[in-house]
Each structure stands twice: as C-alpha cells, then as structure tokens.
All heavy atoms as an XYZ file, in Angstrom:
888
protein
N       1.828     30.726     23.955
C       0.759     30.027     23.262
C      -0.290     29.622     24.290
O       0.041     29.134     25.356
C       1.320     28.806     22.530
C       0.282     28.102     21.668
S       0.939     26.725     20.685
C       1.639     27.586     19.311
N      -1.542     29.815     23.948
C      -2.629     29.417     24.831
C      -2.901     27.930     24.659
O      -2.163     27.235     23.966
C      -3.896     30.236     24.514
O      -4.276     29.984     23.162
C      -3.670     31.728     24.715
N      -3.973     27.442     25.265
C      -4.341     26.023     25.188
C      -4.400     25.565     23.724
O      -5.052     26.193     22.907
C      -5.709     25.810     25.860
C      -6.187     24.380     25.857
C      -5.361     23.467     26.739
O      -4.731     23.900     27.702
N      -5.331     22.207     26.416
N      -3.691     24.472     23.379
C      -3.700     24.006     21.993
C      -5.097     23.608     21.523
O      -5.862     22.997     22.261
C      -2.789     22.778     22.024
C      -1.939     22.957     23.230
C      -2.788     23.697     24.216
N      -5.425     23.978     20.275
C      -6.676     23.553     19.683
C      -6.496     22.230     18.954
O      -7.430     21.457     18.826
C      -7.204     24.611     18.716
O      -6.291     24.807     17.653
N      -5.288     21.990     18.468
C      -4.996     20.692     17.865
C      -3.487     20.497     17.692
O      -2.722     21.453     17.718
C      -5.722     20.519     16.527
C      -5.150     21.332     15.412
N      -5.496     22.635     15.181
C      -4.242     21.014     14.448
C      -4.841     23.086     14.127
N      -4.071     22.135     13.669
N      -3.140     19.217     17.522
C      -1.778     18.817     17.237
C      -1.791     18.046     15.921
O      -2.790     17.398     15.590
C      -1.239     17.840     18.290
C      -1.064     18.378     19.670
C      -2.127     18.444     20.564
C       0.188     18.789     20.126
C      -1.959     18.910     21.854
C       0.363     19.256     21.423
C      -0.709     19.310     22.283
O      -0.532     19.764     23.558
N      -0.691     18.081     15.204
C      -0.494     17.149     14.107
C       0.821     16.431     14.389
O       1.720     16.961     15.057
C      -0.434     17.835     12.729
O       0.680     18.720     12.690
C      -1.725     18.580     12.434
N       0.906     15.208     13.888
C       2.119     14.432     14.058
C       2.368     13.629     12.792
O       1.470     12.946     12.293
C       2.007     13.475     15.258
C       3.254     12.653     15.446
C       4.407     13.235     15.955
C       3.300     11.323     15.068
C       5.580     12.508     16.084
C       4.467     10.582     15.201
C       5.605     11.178     15.708
O       6.768     10.460     15.831
N       3.572     13.726     12.260
C       4.006     12.898     11.135
C       4.991     11.885     11.691
O       6.004     12.260     12.295
C       4.647     13.749     10.054
N       4.663     10.608     11.549
C       5.514      9.575     12.132
C       6.743      9.318     11.272
O       6.962      9.972     10.250
C       4.709      8.302     12.420
C       4.231      7.551     11.175
O       4.767      7.781     10.068
O       3.323      6.715     11.327
N       7.558      8.368     11.694
C       8.808      8.070     11.005
C       8.638      7.594      9.578
O       9.582      7.631      8.795
N       7.441      7.161      9.220
C       7.151      6.736      7.853
C       6.380      7.800      7.080
O       5.952      7.565      5.954
C       6.342      5.433      7.867
O       7.075      4.406      8.491
N       6.167      8.954      7.704
C       5.457     10.102      7.125
C       3.941      9.935      7.102
O       3.251     10.680      6.420
C       5.990     10.482      5.760
N       3.412      8.956      7.849
C       1.963      8.894      8.047
C       1.599     10.087      8.923
O       2.376     10.510      9.776
C       1.562      7.590      8.733
C       1.897      6.385      7.893
O       1.429      6.247      6.774
N       2.749      5.521      8.428
N       0.413     10.622      8.743
C       0.032     11.888      9.355
C      -1.174     11.701     10.277
O      -2.148     11.042      9.899
C      -0.329     12.852      8.216
C      -0.359     14.285      8.587
C       0.792     14.976      8.923
C      -1.554     14.976      8.581
C       0.754     16.321      9.244
C      -1.607     16.318      8.894
C      -0.447     16.988      9.228
N      -1.096     12.262     11.474
C      -2.178     12.202     12.457
C      -2.611     13.625     12.810
O      -1.761     14.487     12.996
C      -1.702     11.525     13.743
C      -1.261     10.089     13.584
C       0.021      9.782     13.127
C      -2.115      9.042     13.902
C       0.435      8.467     12.995
C      -1.709      7.721     13.777
C      -0.433      7.442     13.323
O      -0.022      6.135     13.188
N      -3.903     13.832     12.927
C      -4.438     15.123     13.378
C      -5.242     14.854     14.638
O      -6.231     14.107     14.616
C      -5.338     15.769     12.309
C      -4.556     15.951     11.000
C      -5.895     17.109     12.820
C      -5.430     16.287      9.809
N      -4.809     15.440     15.743
C      -5.415     15.220     17.052
C      -6.115     16.479     17.527
O      -5.492     17.535     17.630
C      -4.334     14.826     18.058
C      -4.760     14.558     19.486
C      -5.587     13.275     19.599
C      -3.545     14.487     20.400
N      -7.407     16.373     17.786
C      -8.181     17.472     18.361
C      -8.776     16.971     19.671
O      -8.731     15.771     19.951
C      -9.317     17.934     17.423
O     -10.346     16.947     17.412
C      -8.819     18.202     16.015
N      -9.373     17.846     20.468
C      -9.969     17.378     21.723
C     -11.059     16.318     21.550
O     -11.351     15.580     22.489
C     -10.540     18.655     22.340
C      -9.656     19.738     21.809
C      -9.360     19.315     20.395
N     -11.627     16.210     20.352
C     -12.710     15.238     20.163
C     -12.460     14.202     19.077
O     -13.266     13.293     18.898
C     -14.015     15.975     19.838
O     -13.870     16.715     18.636
N     -11.344     14.317     18.343
C     -11.129     13.350     17.262
C      -9.650     13.100     16.989
O      -8.780     13.892     17.356
C     -11.798     13.839     15.971
O     -11.141     14.988     15.468
N      -9.415     11.979     16.321
C      -8.090     11.635     15.821
C      -8.284     11.175     14.384
O      -9.079     10.280     14.115
C      -7.448     10.520     16.644
C      -6.092     10.010     16.139
C      -5.042     11.115     16.134
C      -5.622      8.827     16.970
N      -7.564     11.831     13.478
C      -7.634     11.462     12.070
C      -6.276     10.934     11.634
O      -5.236     11.507     11.968
C      -8.022     12.667     11.217
C      -8.223     12.333      9.767
C      -8.774     13.485      8.946
O      -8.940     14.603      9.495
O      -9.028     13.268      7.759
N      -6.311      9.840     10.882
C      -5.096      9.204     10.371
C      -5.086      9.326      8.860
O      -6.042      8.933      8.187
C      -5.081      7.738     10.789
C      -3.955      6.920     10.211
C      -2.632      7.207     10.525
C      -4.208      5.845      9.367
C      -1.595      6.447     10.009
C      -3.174      5.071      8.854
C      -1.876      5.381      9.174
O      -0.853      4.625      8.669
N      -4.002      9.908      8.332
C      -3.829     10.055      6.885
C      -2.549      9.310      6.504
O      -1.446      9.848      6.665
C      -3.739     11.529      6.500
C      -5.025     12.294      6.765
C      -4.892     13.732      6.313
C      -6.207     14.460      6.456
N      -6.143     15.805      5.868
N      -2.692      8.075      6.031
C      -1.516      7.248      5.749
C      -0.820      7.617      4.438
O      -1.421      8.213      3.536
C      -2.106      5.845      5.658
C      -3.500      6.073      5.155
C      -3.940      7.362      5.791
N       0.428      7.223      4.355
C       1.207      7.352      3.130
C       0.711      6.285      2.152
O       0.481      5.139      2.534
C       2.714      7.161      3.421
C       3.523      7.040      2.148
C       3.238      8.282      4.280
N       0.567      6.682      0.915
C       0.210      5.753     -0.159
C       1.496      5.369     -0.893
O       2.479      6.117     -0.860
C      -0.771      6.417     -1.105
C      -2.066      6.809     -0.415
C      -3.064      7.350     -1.399
C      -4.357      7.785     -0.780
N      -4.776      7.221      0.450
N       1.519      4.197     -1.539
C       2.759      3.763     -2.199
C       3.361      4.809     -3.134
O       4.584      4.999     -3.141
C       2.321      2.507     -2.971
C       1.190      1.963     -2.156
C       0.466      3.181     -1.630
N       2.529      5.523     -3.886
C       3.072      6.510     -4.826
C       3.696      7.714     -4.119
O       4.446      8.480     -4.723
C       1.996      6.972     -5.825
C       0.778      7.610     -5.212
C      -0.350      6.647     -4.851
O      -0.121      5.419     -4.797
O      -1.455      7.139     -4.600
N       3.426      7.877     -2.830
C       4.007      8.974     -2.044
C       5.238      8.543     -1.257
O       5.947      9.379     -0.711
C       2.974      9.515     -1.052
C       1.715     10.037     -1.692
C       0.584     10.271     -0.693
O       0.514      9.565      0.334
O      -0.227     11.164     -0.972
N       5.463      7.229     -1.173
C       6.570      6.734     -0.350
C       7.890      6.806     -1.106
O       7.915      6.798     -2.341
C       6.305      5.294      0.094
O       6.505      4.389     -0.969
N       8.980      6.876     -0.364
C      10.297      6.971     -1.001
C      10.637      5.697     -1.763
O      11.325      5.746     -2.781
C      11.372      7.277      0.044
O      11.410      6.260      1.019
N      10.117      4.557     -1.307
C      10.391      3.290     -1.984
C       9.416      3.025     -3.129
O       9.673      2.179     -3.982
C      10.297      2.128     -0.990
O       8.943      1.951     -0.580
N       8.289      3.719     -3.099
C       7.248      3.448     -4.078
C       6.416      2.234     -3.730
O       5.491      1.873     -4.453
N       6.728      1.603     -2.593
C       6.055      0.370     -2.188
C       5.312      0.486     -0.864
O       4.304     -0.195     -0.656
C       7.074     -0.777     -2.083
C       7.855     -1.097     -3.351
C       8.954     -2.099     -3.053
C       6.939     -1.603     -4.443
N       5.830      1.304      0.051
C       5.245      1.384      1.394
C       3.804      1.882      1.330
O       3.487      2.843      0.643
C       6.066      2.305      2.299
C       5.413      2.510      3.648
C       5.454      1.522      4.620
C       4.726      3.690      3.938
C       4.836      1.702      5.849
C       4.115      3.879      5.159
C       4.171      2.880      6.112
O       3.548      3.071      7.328
N       2.943      1.218      2.091
C       1.535      1.598      2.189
C       1.189      1.692      3.666
O       1.301      0.710      4.388
C       0.665      0.551      1.490
C      -0.789      0.928      1.446
O      -1.252      1.786      2.209
N      -1.531      0.301      0.570
N       0.784      2.876      4.116
C       0.452      3.083      5.520
C      -0.919      2.579      5.927
O      -1.306      2.705      7.079
N      -1.671      2.003      4.987
C      -2.989      1.463      5.315
C      -4.110      2.383      4.874
O      -3.942      3.219      3.991
N      -5.224      2.221      5.535
C      -6.422      2.982      5.185
C      -6.567      4.224      6.050
O      -6.299      4.174      7.258
C      -7.662      2.105      5.367
C      -7.734      0.947      4.384
C      -7.775      1.404      2.944
O      -8.532      2.353      2.635
O      -7.029      0.831      2.122
N      -7.034      5.327      5.474
C      -7.311      6.522      6.284
C      -8.448      6.224      7.257
O      -9.293      5.366      6.995
C      -7.727      7.577      5.264
C      -7.799      6.919      3.947
C      -7.341      5.519      4.071
N      -8.449      6.943      8.359
C      -9.466      6.701      9.375
C      -9.634      7.952     10.230
O      -8.666      8.659     10.484
C      -9.032      5.527     10.256
C     -10.074      4.999     11.194
C      -9.565      3.724     11.868
C     -10.625      3.088     12.716
N     -10.143      1.878     13.388
N     -10.848      8.210     10.649
C     -11.115      9.296     11.598
C     -12.026      8.735     12.677
O     -13.048      8.127     12.379
C     -11.767     10.490     10.907
C     -11.932     11.679     11.843
C     -12.410     12.914     11.104
C     -12.486     14.105     12.065
N     -12.872     15.339     11.357
N     -11.615      8.946     13.934
C     -12.391      8.424     15.060
C     -12.708      9.540     16.050
O     -12.016     10.544     16.103
C     -11.642      7.285     15.796
C     -10.313      7.786     16.391
C     -11.422      6.094     14.867
C      -9.669      6.845     17.385
N     -13.748      9.308     16.817
C     -14.073     10.189     17.935
C     -13.297      9.686     19.140
O     -13.207      8.477     19.368
C     -15.591     10.146     18.222
O     -16.274     10.580     17.035
C     -15.962     11.032     19.375
N     -12.717     10.608     19.898
C     -11.958     10.218     21.090
C     -12.545     10.890     22.330
O     -13.266     11.881     22.231
C     -10.456     10.548     20.951
C     -10.229     12.059     20.806
C      -9.843      9.763     19.800
C      -8.769     12.484     20.883
N     -12.196     10.329     23.478
C     -12.654     10.879     24.756
C     -11.674     11.952     25.233
O     -10.535     12.043     24.744
C     -12.725      9.780     25.827
O     -11.391      9.299     26.086
C     -13.623      8.622     25.391
N     -12.098     12.702     26.210
C     -11.221     13.714     26.816
C      -9.993     13.044     27.430
O      -8.877     13.583     27.358
C     -11.984     14.508     27.870
N     -10.184     11.860     27.993
C      -9.069     11.141     28.604
C      -8.047     10.709     27.548
O      -6.836     10.799     27.766
C      -9.566      9.916     29.379
C     -10.359     10.253     30.625
C     -11.832     10.618     30.337
O     -12.358     10.318     29.230
O     -12.451     11.227     31.220
N      -8.534     10.248     26.404
C      -7.625      9.857     25.328
C      -6.852     11.075     24.813
O      -5.651     10.984     24.568
C      -8.398      9.206     24.179
C      -8.902      7.818     24.488
C      -9.781      7.293     23.373
O     -10.750      7.934     22.969
N      -9.435      6.120     22.864
N      -7.540     12.185     24.655
C      -6.879     13.416     24.204
C      -5.791     13.816     25.193
O      -4.659     14.095     24.799
C      -7.904     14.536     24.032
C      -7.302     15.838     23.574
C      -6.828     15.984     22.283
C      -7.219     16.925     24.427
C      -6.269     17.188     21.840
C      -6.668     18.137     24.004
C      -6.195     18.265     22.705
N      -6.117     13.809     26.469
C      -5.144     14.175     27.500
C      -3.938     13.245     27.481
O      -2.790     13.701     27.550
C      -5.804     14.180     28.888
O      -6.862     15.146     28.876
C      -4.817     14.504     29.987
N      -4.167     11.943     27.360
C      -3.062     10.972     27.333
C      -2.141     11.204     26.144
O      -0.915     11.184     26.286
C      -3.607      9.545     27.280
O      -4.284      9.232     28.468
N      -2.741     11.428     24.973
C      -1.925     11.678     23.790
C      -1.169     13.002     23.918
O       0.011     13.091     23.565
C      -2.795     11.668     22.534
N      -1.829     14.022     24.452
C      -1.185     15.336     24.647
C       0.012     15.226     25.575
O       1.045     15.865     25.347
C      -2.176     16.346     25.211
S      -3.408     16.894     24.024
N      -0.112     14.421     26.609
C       1.002     14.245     27.549
C       2.230     13.697     26.835
O       3.356     14.138     27.086
C       0.589     13.331     28.700
C      -0.370     13.992     29.668
C      -0.946     13.036     30.710
O      -0.693     11.809     30.638
O      -1.680     13.529     31.589
N       2.028     12.744     25.927
C       3.156     12.165     25.169
C       3.756     13.208     24.224
O       4.976     13.344     24.130
C       2.703     10.945     24.371
C       2.032      9.860     25.173
C       2.946      9.229     26.172
C       2.239      8.062     26.865
N       2.951      7.597     28.032
N       2.903     13.941     23.524
C       3.389     14.980     22.609
C       4.115     16.088     23.363
O       5.190     16.536     22.954
C       2.221     15.547     21.804
C       1.611     14.572     20.787
C       0.195     14.990     20.427
C       2.486     14.475     19.556
N       3.547     16.513     24.489
C       4.170     17.581     25.278
C       5.495     17.136     25.884
O       6.413     17.949     26.042
C       3.210     18.078     26.365
C       2.046     18.891     25.817
C       2.456     20.233     25.212
O       3.476     20.810     25.630
O       1.730     20.709     24.314
N       5.626     15.852     26.217
C       6.899     15.350     26.742
C       8.001     15.542     25.694
O       9.119     15.947     26.027
C       6.777     13.884     27.138
N       7.677     15.280     24.435
C       8.659     15.479     23.361
C       8.928     16.961     23.128
O      10.073     17.368     22.912
C       8.167     14.817     22.074
N       7.876     17.766     23.168
C       8.030     19.214     22.975
C       8.905     19.819     24.072
O       9.757     20.662     23.804
C       6.645     19.894     22.929
C       5.922     19.524     21.623
C       6.763     21.406     23.097
C       4.451     19.911     21.586
N       8.717     19.360     25.288
C       9.442     19.927     26.429
C      10.871     19.405     26.593
O      11.639     19.966     27.365
C       8.647     19.693     27.715
C       7.354     20.487     27.723
O       7.282     21.587     27.177
N       6.327     19.933     28.333
N      11.224     18.338     25.884
C      12.575     17.789     25.984
C      13.399     18.247     24.782
O      13.488     17.566     23.767
C      12.540     16.265     26.063
C      13.921     15.676     26.254
O      14.912     16.400     26.364
N      14.004     14.357     26.286
N      14.029     19.386     24.909
C      14.794     19.954     23.790
C      15.970     19.070     23.378
O      16.486     19.217     22.270
C      15.276     21.361     24.131
O      16.126     21.327     25.255
N      16.382     18.139     24.222
C      17.496     17.251     23.878
C      17.160     16.313     22.727
O      18.060     15.786     22.080
C      17.943     16.452     25.100
C      18.605     17.321     26.149
C      19.138     16.529     27.328
O      19.220     15.284     27.237
O      19.468     17.163     28.337
N      15.865     16.089     22.457
C      15.485     15.199     21.356
C      15.086     15.978     20.103
O      14.718     15.396     19.097
C      14.360     14.214     21.758
C      14.799     13.349     22.928
C      13.052     14.922     22.049
N      15.173     17.306     20.151
C      14.822     18.127     18.999
C      15.999     18.169     18.017
O      17.159     18.226     18.427
C      14.507     19.563     19.417
C      13.317     19.670     20.302
N      12.906     20.872     20.835
C      12.427     18.752     20.764
C      11.833     20.685     21.588
N      11.540     19.400     21.555
N      15.666     18.157     16.721
C      16.668     18.334     15.688
C      16.189     19.438     14.743
O      14.991     19.741     14.701
C      16.974     17.023     14.924
C      15.702     16.409     14.323
C      17.677     16.039     15.850
C      15.940     15.151     13.499
N      17.135     20.019     14.029
C      16.814     21.182     13.197
C      16.037     20.812     11.937
O      15.086     21.480     11.564
C      18.109     21.908     12.829
C      17.889     23.165     12.035
C      19.196     23.856     11.735
C      18.921     25.075     10.867
N      20.119     25.685     10.365
N      16.466     19.758     11.264
C      15.868     19.388      9.981
C      15.261     18.002     10.043
O      15.761     17.119     10.737
C      16.933     19.414      8.869
C      17.509     20.804      8.673
O      16.712     21.754      8.534
O      18.748     20.938      8.665
N      14.204     17.803      9.279
C      13.539     16.503      9.216
C      14.412     15.540      8.438
O      14.839     15.825      7.318
C      12.166     16.659      8.538
C      11.344     15.366      8.501
C      10.418     15.279      9.685
N       9.944     13.921      9.903
C       8.762     13.455      9.525
N       7.902     14.247      8.938
N       8.429     12.208      9.770
N      14.712     14.413      9.054
C      15.463     13.355      8.397
C      14.601     12.101      8.382
O      13.590     12.015      9.091
C      16.820     13.086      9.110
C      16.590     12.687     10.576
C      17.733     14.285      8.988
C      17.850     12.236     11.307
N      15.010     11.150      7.587
C      14.265      9.907      7.466
C      14.067      9.274      8.850
O      14.993      9.220      9.654
C      15.003      8.949      6.537
C      14.148      7.822      6.031
C      14.838      7.097      4.906
C      13.848      6.138      4.301
N      14.259      5.647      3.020
N      12.855      8.841      9.114
C      12.434      8.152     10.334
C      12.230      9.075     11.533
O      11.862      8.630     12.610
C      13.381      7.004     10.708
C      13.538      5.951      9.604
S      11.963      5.268      8.984
C      11.376      4.395     10.414
N      12.482     10.381     11.387
C      12.227     11.310     12.493
C      10.732     11.582     12.605
O       9.961     11.265     11.699
C      12.987     12.625     12.280
O      12.548     13.268     11.106
N      10.323     12.162     13.708
C       8.933     12.547     13.911
C       8.797     14.056     13.840
O       9.741     14.787     14.144
N       7.622     14.523     13.423
C       7.379     15.960     13.338
C       6.074     16.289     14.056
O       5.021     15.738     13.730
C       7.319     16.415     11.888
N       6.162     17.167     15.034
C       5.002     17.595     15.817
C       4.699     19.038     15.474
O       5.588     19.886     15.442
C       5.295     17.518     17.331
C       5.709     16.112     17.748
C       4.081     18.003     18.144
C       6.318     16.045     19.140
N       3.434     19.318     15.263
C       2.969     20.690     15.065
C       1.862     20.917     16.081
O       0.976     20.080     16.248
C       2.440     20.844     13.638
O       1.846     22.097     13.470
N       1.928     22.039     16.775
C       0.904     22.356     17.767
C       0.359     23.745     17.465
O       1.105     24.666     17.188
C       1.450     22.236     19.218
C       2.627     23.141     19.447
C       0.378     22.489     20.245
N      -0.974     23.845     17.469
C      -1.624     25.104     17.126
C      -2.645     25.482     18.191
O      -3.350     24.621     18.723
C      -2.329     24.966     15.780
O      -3.049     26.134     15.478
N      -2.713     26.784     18.476
C      -3.735     27.279     19.397
C      -4.838     28.020     18.644
O      -5.657     28.704     19.229
C      -3.125     28.171     20.480
C      -2.543     29.467     19.927
O      -2.671     29.735     18.711
O      -1.950     30.216     20.716
N      -4.851     27.875     17.324
C      -5.834     28.574     16.508
C      -5.296     29.864     15.923
O      -5.803     30.369     14.935
N      -4.260     30.420     16.540
C      -3.650     31.664     16.059
C      -2.185     31.451     15.683
O      -1.703     32.037     14.728
C      -3.733     32.763     17.121
C      -5.126     33.064     17.556
N      -6.028     33.715     16.755
C      -5.787     32.766     18.701
C      -7.186     33.828     17.393
N      -7.056     33.264     18.573
N      -1.496     30.673     16.462
C      -0.072     30.425     16.262
C       0.172     28.929     16.132
O      -0.512     28.125     16.762
C       0.746     30.937     17.455
C       0.557     32.415     17.663
O       0.835     33.213     16.779
N       0.063     32.791     18.835
N       1.178     28.576     15.342
C       1.569     27.180     15.185
C       3.072     27.072     15.412
O       3.839     27.905     14.926
C       1.221     26.673     13.772
O      -0.190     26.803     13.574
C       1.618     25.225     13.591
N       3.462     26.057     16.171
C       4.881     25.787     16.407
C       5.178     24.371     15.943
O       4.347     23.478     16.080
C       5.232     25.939     17.885
C       5.153     27.374     18.358
C       5.701     27.513     19.755
C       5.654     28.971     20.188
N       6.157     29.163     21.527
N       6.388     24.182     15.400
C       6.794     22.896     14.856
C       8.027     22.388     15.586
O       8.927     23.173     15.912
C       7.117     23.080     13.375
C       7.575     21.850     12.697
S       6.122     20.931     12.215
C       6.765     20.042     10.853
N       8.035     21.080     15.837
C       9.162     20.433     16.511
C       9.488     19.156     15.743
O       8.594     18.386     15.404
C       8.803     20.067     17.954
C       8.321     21.253     18.757
C       6.975     21.612     18.752
C       9.208     22.020     19.500
C       6.522     22.707     19.483
C       8.758     23.118     20.228
C       7.410     23.455     20.212
O       6.964     24.541     20.927
N      10.752     18.931     15.490
C      11.201     17.703     14.839
C      11.992     16.929     15.888
O      12.867     17.483     16.554
C      12.064     18.002     13.604
C      11.263     18.855     12.621
C      12.528     16.698     12.948
C      12.083     19.417     11.481
N      11.649     15.645     16.015
C      12.295     14.849     17.063
C      13.115     13.702     16.460
O      12.814     13.188     15.386
C      11.282     14.325     18.103
C      10.195     13.475     17.474
C      10.670     15.497     18.861
C       9.248     12.825     18.487
N      14.153     13.358     17.198
C      15.099     12.323     16.780
C      14.423     10.992     16.494
O      13.552     10.556     17.254
C      16.123     12.081     17.892
C      17.209     13.107     18.091
C      17.922     12.868     19.415
C      18.190     13.056     16.930
N      14.849     10.328     15.427
C      14.313      8.997     15.176
C      14.706      8.037     16.288
O      15.845      8.047     16.748
C      14.958      8.579     13.859
C      15.874      9.659     13.441
C      15.807     10.758     14.438
N      13.754      7.255     16.734
C      14.024      6.222     17.729
C      14.103      6.688     19.163
O      14.307      5.862     20.063
N      13.929      7.987     19.430
C      13.972      8.438     20.825
C      12.738      7.904     21.566
O      11.715      7.571     20.954
C      14.073      9.958     20.924
S      12.620     10.880     20.399
N      12.831      7.812     22.869
C      11.724      7.234     23.646
C      10.443      8.040     23.486
O       9.344      7.476     23.463
C      12.106      7.099     25.122
O      12.396      8.363     25.680
N      10.565      9.348     23.328
C       9.382     10.186     23.136
C       8.667      9.823     21.831
O       7.441      9.713     21.801
C       9.761     11.674     23.145
C      10.184     12.208     24.488
C      11.645     11.931     24.847
O      12.358     11.239     24.081
O      12.082     12.410     25.899
N       9.429      9.611     20.770
C       8.831      9.222     19.495
C       8.142      7.862     19.621
O       7.018      7.686     19.148
C       9.884      9.166     18.390
C       9.270      8.790     17.034
C      10.294      8.557     15.954
O      11.398      8.080     16.223
N       9.936      8.889     14.730
N       8.787      6.943     20.266
C       8.218      5.603     20.445
C       6.890      5.691     21.200
O       5.899      5.071     20.802
C       9.232      4.677     21.166
C      10.424      4.413     20.230
C       8.574      3.388     21.622
C      11.631      3.798     20.912
N       6.859      6.475     22.263
C       5.633      6.616     23.062
C       4.511      7.309     22.286
O       3.352      6.910     22.366
C       5.928      7.378     24.356
C       6.766      6.597     25.348
C       6.088      5.319     25.816
O       4.881      5.367     26.142
O       6.761      4.275     25.842
N       4.844      8.348     21.528
C       3.835      9.049     20.728
C       3.231      8.095     19.701
O       2.006      7.985     19.577
C       4.450     10.277     20.013
C       4.810     11.367     21.015
C       3.481     10.815     18.947
C       5.708     12.455     20.445
N       4.088      7.418     18.967
C       3.593      6.536     17.914
C       2.805      5.365     18.484
O       1.801      4.949     17.899
C       4.744      6.097     17.016
C       5.293      7.289     16.248
C       6.389      6.985     15.246
O       6.580      5.799     14.881
O       7.051      7.950     14.810
N       3.220      4.878     19.627
C       2.488      3.773     20.267
C       1.062      4.200     20.623
O       0.099      3.506     20.280
C       3.239      3.322     21.519
C       2.549      2.213     22.275
C       3.325      1.828     23.523
C       2.536      0.823     24.332
N       3.162      0.563     25.625
N       0.913      5.341     21.285
C      -0.422      5.747     21.722
C      -1.320      6.110     20.538
O      -2.494      5.757     20.509
C      -0.388      6.871     22.782
C      -1.754      6.969     23.474
C       0.030      8.197     22.191
C      -1.764      7.801     24.734
N      -0.767      6.786     19.527
C      -1.587      7.150     18.368
C      -2.028      5.913     17.601
O      -3.193      5.806     17.196
C      -0.827      8.120     17.461
C      -0.549      9.503     18.045
C       0.307     10.329     17.093
C      -1.831     10.245     18.394
N      -1.138      4.961     17.412
C      -1.492      3.725     16.712
C      -2.519      2.922     17.487
O      -3.444      2.346     16.901
C      -0.238      2.895     16.427
C       0.623      3.496     15.344
C       1.914      2.743     15.156
C       2.785      3.462     14.138
N       4.085      2.857     13.977
N      -2.378      2.862     18.807
C      -3.361      2.151     19.629
C      -4.731      2.801     19.516
O      -5.739      2.120     19.369
C      -2.926      2.129     21.102
C      -1.805      1.177     21.397
C      -1.289      1.288     22.825
O      -1.758      2.154     23.600
O      -0.383      0.498     23.160
N      -4.773      4.133     19.590
C      -6.049      4.848     19.507
C      -6.729      4.631     18.161
O      -7.929      4.371     18.108
C      -5.836      6.341     19.767
C      -5.511      6.671     21.209
S      -4.959      8.378     21.457
C      -6.330      9.324     20.862
N      -5.984      4.705     17.082
C      -6.581      4.621     15.754
C      -7.001      3.196     15.423
O      -7.883      2.977     14.592
C      -5.644      5.234     14.679
C      -6.447      5.784     13.509
C      -4.600      4.262     14.215
C      -7.248      7.003     13.793
N      -6.394      2.217     16.073
C      -6.728      0.822     15.768
C      -7.858      0.266     16.642
O      -8.272     -0.865     16.458
C      -5.488     -0.062     15.883
O      -5.034     -0.110     17.208
N      -8.335      1.047     17.592
C      -9.419      0.554     18.469
C     -10.719      0.425     17.718
O     -11.011      1.104     16.784
C      -9.609      1.491     19.658
C      -8.477      1.396     20.643
C      -8.643      2.337     21.837
O      -9.586      3.138     21.871
O      -7.795      2.250     22.725
C-alpha cells in the first residue's frame, strides 16, 4: 500500500471518525442507532487540521496497525475498527477493547475534535 489518503476509525461506542491530511470529521452515534437506544455521541463536526495533527494521529493509528497482538478477527462490543485507504486499496483492522493503542487513538481524536 502506498501513502494513505485517509483513515477511518470507529471507536468503542461506534462513533465514526474520518481522518485526511487536511481534515477530521466526526460522525457520532445517534440514540436510535445505539444498542441501548439511549446513547448519544453528540453533534457531528468537521474541522481543518494541520500536517502535524495528521502526523500525530497517524502515528497512533499505525501503532495499532503494526501491533498484530492487539488485532482480533471479529468486531465485538467496545472494540475499535481502523480502515486505511491509499485511494486504490483499503485494509481493515479490528483492535481489542481497552488496549493501550485504542486508548491512545481515541484520546487524540477526541482532543482534536473538541478543540
């Protein structure tokens, strides 16, 4: 795979992030989409990001991609899902709930979107 054109990440609550070199978009779960019927991930948001922010987030995502010990075969509740695309090919990785890589990914994405 060549240089990624974008990443997507679904967090443990199934909120969805789309990361490109210039933007981060947040697509939250709405109550009618949640398993409980009550959870609300908040408001959708799209922000412009810097090259440094993109690089920092990519480092966290790539750490999870490169650590096969945290990969699992099927998506389970609270797990994270990473998709990486180079414009031609897309690869998907599912990571263990609560692993340090998941914690770091979710921390940086939440910090970026809340700025």
